N, C-alpha and C positions, 0 to 999 in steps of 0.2 A: 225347347222351352227352357227358360232360365230356372235355376234352383230356387230363387225367391218366388217366382211365379208358381212353381210346383208346391212350395211350402204354403203359400196363401191358399191355393186350391185345396190342399190337404186339410188345412185348418177350417176352411169354409165347409168342406164335406163333413168333418167331424161335428161342427156346430149345427149343420142341418140335420144330421142323424140324431142328435141329442136335444133338439129344440124343445121337445115335450117333457124331458126328464126334469124332476124337481132339482133345485139347487142343493148341493151337499150341505149337511148339517154344519152349522157354525160359519157359513159363508157370510162375509160382510160385503154389502153392496156399496160400491164407490163409483164415481165417474171422474177418474183422474185426467182423462183426456178430453174433458168438456171443451168444445170449441165454438167459435162464433163465425158465421159466414160473412165474408167481405166481398162486395161486388166492385168491379172496376170495368172500365171501357177500354177497348183496344180496337184498332182499325181491322177490317176484314183481312187485310194482307198480313198484319202482324199475327192475328189469330191463326191464319193458315200456316204461317211459319212455325208458330208454337205447336200446333197440332202435328205438323210434320215431324218436328224434333221429338215430341213425346212418342210418336209412333215408332221412330227409329230406336228410341231408348226403351220401348216397351213399358212405358209408365203412363198413368193417367195425366191428362193436361193439368188438373188441379194439383197433383203432387209435384209436378215440374215447377209450376208457378209458385207454389208454397215454398218449395226448396229455394228458389231464387230470392223470395222475400226474406226468408229466415237467414239466408247467407248474407244478404245485405245488412240486416240488423246485427248479426254477429260480427260482421266486419267493423262495425262502428262501436261495438259494446265497450271495448277496452281502449278506445282511442284517446291519445294524449295530444297535446298541442304539437309536439314533434311529429307524431305519426300523421296528423292532419295536414301539416305542412308538406310532408313527404308525399302524401296522397295527392294533394293539390298540385304539387310540382310534377308528378307523373301525369296527371290529367292535362296540365298545360302542355307538356311535351307531346302527349298524344294528339292534342288539338293542332299543334304545330305540324306534326306529321301529316295530319289529315288535310290541312290547307296547303301544304307544300306541293 
């Protein structure tokens, strides 16, 4: 079992054991990680491939897909005209290789 998986299981066990305990005095309640669910459609074949990869990596499918989405967003965050041209050039080269 991976170290990350063991850590998650340990934290979950601690949370379960203290679920009925009152919050410590002075604790401020926040929801910094508030998220919104986004739905998308993929073919059954693509879903099977995603599930297979997630299983190999021992991560949930949602975490894998979320990572891909965030990586895509981060890749474009600081994009300049020059970096966009370089990216497009690399994409064109990849297309040429695929059709060759």
